[in-house]
Structure formats: structure tokens, C-alpha cells
C-alpha positions as CSV (number, residue, x, y, z in Angstrom):
1,M,0.0,0.0,0.0
2,T,2.8,2.4,0.9
3,R,4.6,1.7,-2.4
4,F,1.3,2.4,-4.3
5,A,0.8,5.7,-2.5
6,F,4.4,6.7,-3.3
7,I,4.0,5.9,-7.0
8,W,0.6,7.7,-7.1
9,F,2.1,10.8,-5.4
10,F,5.1,10.8,-7.7
11,A,2.8,10.5,-10.8
12,I,0.8,13.5,-9.6
13,A,3.7,15.6,-8.6
14,M,5.7,15.1,-11.7
15,C,4.7,17.9,-14.0
16,G,5.8,18.0,-17.5
17,C,5.4,19.8,-20.8
18,I,6.1,18.5,-24.3
19,S,5.9,20.6,-27.4
20,V,6.8,19.0,-30.8
21,D,6.3,20.5,-34.3
22,K,5.9,18.2,-37.2
23,Y,8.4,19.0,-40.0
24,P,6.5,20.4,-43.0
25,D,7.4,18.2,-46.0
26,K,6.8,21.0,-48.4
27,W,10.0,22.7,-47.1
28,G,12.2,20.1,-48.8
29,A,14.7,17.7,-47.4
30,A,16.3,18.3,-44.0
31,V,18.5,15.4,-43.0
32,A,21.5,16.2,-40.8
33,G,23.6,13.4,-41.9
34,T,26.8,12.1,-40.2
35,R,29.5,14.0,-38.4
36,S,32.0,15.6,-40.7
37,D,35.2,17.6,-40.6
38,I,33.9,19.9,-43.3
39,C,30.8,22.1,-42.6
40,P,28.2,22.5,-45.3
41,K,27.9,25.8,-47.2
42,L,25.4,27.8,-45.1
43,S,27.1,31.1,-45.2
44,G,24.9,33.9,-46.4
45,V,22.6,36.8,-45.6
46,Y,19.1,35.8,-44.5
47,E,15.9,37.7,-43.7
48,N,15.4,38.1,-40.0
49,I,11.7,37.3,-40.1
50,G,10.7,33.9,-41.2
51,E,8.0,31.3,-40.4
52,T,7.5,28.4,-38.0
53,A,6.1,25.0,-39.0
54,D,2.6,26.2,-38.2
55,G,2.9,29.4,-40.2
56,Q,3.6,31.8,-37.3
57,R,6.3,34.5,-37.5
58,A,9.8,33.6,-36.3
59,W,12.9,35.8,-35.8
60,L,16.3,34.3,-36.8
61,A,18.4,36.7,-34.7
62,S,16.5,35.9,-31.5
63,R,16.7,32.1,-32.1
64,L,20.5,32.3,-32.8
65,S,21.0,34.5,-29.8
66,G,19.1,32.1,-27.5
67,I,21.0,29.0,-28.6
68,T,24.4,30.7,-28.5
69,G,23.8,32.4,-25.2
70,R,24.8,35.8,-26.6
71,D,22.2,37.7,-24.5
72,K,23.5,36.1,-21.3
73,E,26.9,37.6,-21.9
74,L,25.5,41.1,-21.7
75,Q,24.9,43.2,-18.6
76,L,21.3,43.1,-17.4
77,Q,20.5,46.7,-18.4
78,M,21.8,46.1,-21.9
79,R,19.8,43.0,-22.6
80,Y,16.4,44.8,-23.1
81,Q,17.8,47.0,-25.8
82,F,19.6,43.9,-27.4
83,W,16.4,42.0,-27.5
84,K,14.5,45.0,-29.0
85,D,17.3,45.3,-31.6
86,L,17.0,41.6,-32.5
87,S,13.3,41.9,-33.2
88,A,13.8,45.1,-35.3
89,A,16.8,43.8,-37.3
90,K,16.2,43.3,-41.1
91,V,18.9,40.7,-41.9
92,V,21.2,38.2,-40.3
93,Q,24.5,37.3,-41.9
94,I,26.0,33.9,-41.0
95,H,29.6,33.1,-41.9
96,V,31.0,29.6,-41.4
97,A,34.8,29.8,-41.1
98,D,37.2,27.0,-42.1
99,N,38.0,26.4,-38.5
100,Q,34.4,25.5,-37.8
101,T,33.5,28.7,-35.9
102,L,30.3,30.5,-36.7
103,A,30.2,34.3,-37.0
104,I,26.8,36.0,-36.8
105,K,26.1,39.6,-37.7
106,V,22.6,41.2,-37.2
107,T,21.9,44.4,-38.9
108,G,19.0,46.8,-39.5
109,E,18.3,50.5,-39.4
110,G,20.7,51.8,-36.7
111,I,21.3,48.2,-35.5
112,E,24.5,46.2,-35.7
113,H,25.4,43.3,-33.4
114,E,28.1,40.7,-34.0
115,W,29.2,37.6,-32.1
116,T,31.1,34.4,-32.7
117,V,30.1,30.9,-31.7
118,P,33.2,29.0,-30.7
119,K,34.3,25.7,-32.3
120,T,33.5,23.8,-29.1
121,R,29.8,24.5,-29.5
122,V,29.6,23.9,-33.3
123,E,29.4,20.4,-34.8
124,C,29.6,20.0,-38.6
125,K,27.6,17.2,-40.3
126,T,27.3,16.3,-43.9
127,N,24.1,18.3,-44.4
128,A,23.8,20.5,-41.3
129,I,25.6,22.5,-38.7
130,T,24.6,21.8,-35.1
131,I,25.0,24.5,-32.4
132,H,25.0,23.0,-28.9
133,G,23.7,24.9,-25.9
134,D,23.0,24.2,-22.2
135,A,21.5,26.0,-19.3
136,V,21.5,26.0,-15.5
137,I,18.8,28.1,-14.0
138,S,18.5,28.8,-10.3
139,G,16.6,31.4,-8.3
140,D,14.0,31.8,-5.6
141,N,12.3,28.4,-5.1
142,A,13.5,27.0,-8.5
143,V,16.4,25.2,-10.0
144,A,16.6,23.6,-13.5
145,V,19.2,22.0,-15.7
146,G,18.7,21.5,-19.4
147,T,20.4,21.1,-22.8
148,D,19.4,22.2,-26.2
149,S,20.7,22.1,-29.8
150,M,19.9,23.8,-33.1
151,D,20.4,22.2,-36.5
152,L,20.9,24.6,-39.4
153,Y,20.1,23.2,-42.9
154,R,20.0,24.8,-46.4
155,S,17.2,23.7,-48.6
156,G,17.2,25.6,-51.9
157,N,17.1,29.3,-51.0
158,Q,15.9,28.7,-47.4
159,L,17.7,28.3,-44.1
160,I,15.9,25.7,-42.0
161,L,16.3,25.5,-38.2
162,N,15.4,22.7,-36.0
163,Q,15.7,23.6,-32.3
164,S,15.2,20.9,-29.7
165,G,16.0,20.5,-26.1
166,G,14.9,19.2,-22.7
167,G,15.4,19.8,-19.1
168,V,14.5,18.8,-15.5
169,G,14.1,20.8,-12.4
170,V,12.3,21.6,-9.2
171,L,9.8,24.5,-8.9
172,L,8.4,25.1,-5.4
173,L,9.5,21.6,-4.4
174,V,7.6,20.1,-7.4
175,P,9.7,18.2,-9.9
176,V,9.2,19.3,-13.5
177,V,10.4,18.0,-16.9
178,G,10.1,19.4,-20.4
179,Y,11.0,18.7,-24.0
180,S,10.5,20.7,-27.1
181,N,11.3,20.4,-30.8
182,H,10.5,23.3,-33.2
183,W,11.1,24.0,-36.9
184,S,11.5,27.4,-38.6
185,R,12.7,28.7,-41.9
186,F,14.2,31.9,-43.3
187,S,14.7,33.2,-46.8
188,L,18.2,33.6,-48.3
189,I,18.9,37.1,-49.6
190,E,22.4,36.6,-50.9
191,E,25.2,34.1,-50.6
């Protein structure tokens, strides 16, 4: 009886959230392939505003900033303006260097932000580049640990992103788990 009560309590107490987008077949092939020493040709200038798998608007600059942790490197008072700039930016330039680092430049009217993703967080595959991220969050009555990754593909004149991640934590003494997998795409302006 005690064992049943514990299992029942654990099942109720374990809160979770899963959010998974189905990949739209009309976007073309998006197969990451196997690990490679040579990154695929993804360098180019892309529109900042694209679309998600369900047709909603998506911002490339914000997604890249989130996975690379760029906003976390800024002082708290500078983050708000940075986030505002990412939403207002017109284009995002991505440059894949030979040494497998990724340079990102976000521009718009009166807006220019640049940062580099180190080789240690970039993994080249035959058809995609994967950026790895992780997070440890702690604060009042909450602690969480998670990991996420973003695959970048080129299909025709589109940059396709697949961001997935999961985590576990405790919020007000209640265990929580989560997992997400989301697709978005952005038009290529020039190579």
C-alpha cells in the first residue's frame, strides 16, 4: 500500500510539458547526416523574419542569440535593448569559417550586433551544422538543468532551423520536466 501511495504521489507531482512540431514536407529535405570535418555551405545573408512550421512569424536573430547564449553575456541593463534590436533587425549574416567557428552579424536601421560561436559549440555534419547549448537556472524556489541544440540546414534558398531541447528541475518543491522540438525557416537574400 505504501509503495502504491508513493507511486501515485510521484505521478501526480511530476509535472511536464512536451511541445513538438511536425516537419513540413513542403519545405524540402532536412537530413542532418553524419559528423564531418567539413561544414556544409550555409554562409549567407538571410531575412530576420521567417516562419515556423505552423505558419507563425519567427525571428532568426532571436533564435540564434538564444541558442548561442549571446544575450546572457551582456549586462542586465543592456539585454532589453539587445532583445529589442534583434526583433527590429532586417537581416542576419551567417559566416561559417574554415576552423568551424560561426560568425553571426545582425543588422537593420541603426542596428548592428556581431558575435562568434566557438568551435567547441559547433558540430559539422554532412548536411547541417549543429549548435549546442546548455543552461543551468537557479533562483527563488527554482532550479533547473537543461540542454538544447539547433540544427541549421539549407534547402534551396531557405535556411531551415530545428531547435530541440529538454530539461529537468524543481519548482516550489515540485519536480518538472520538459522537452521541445520546433522548426522554422528563413529566406536567403544573398550568398
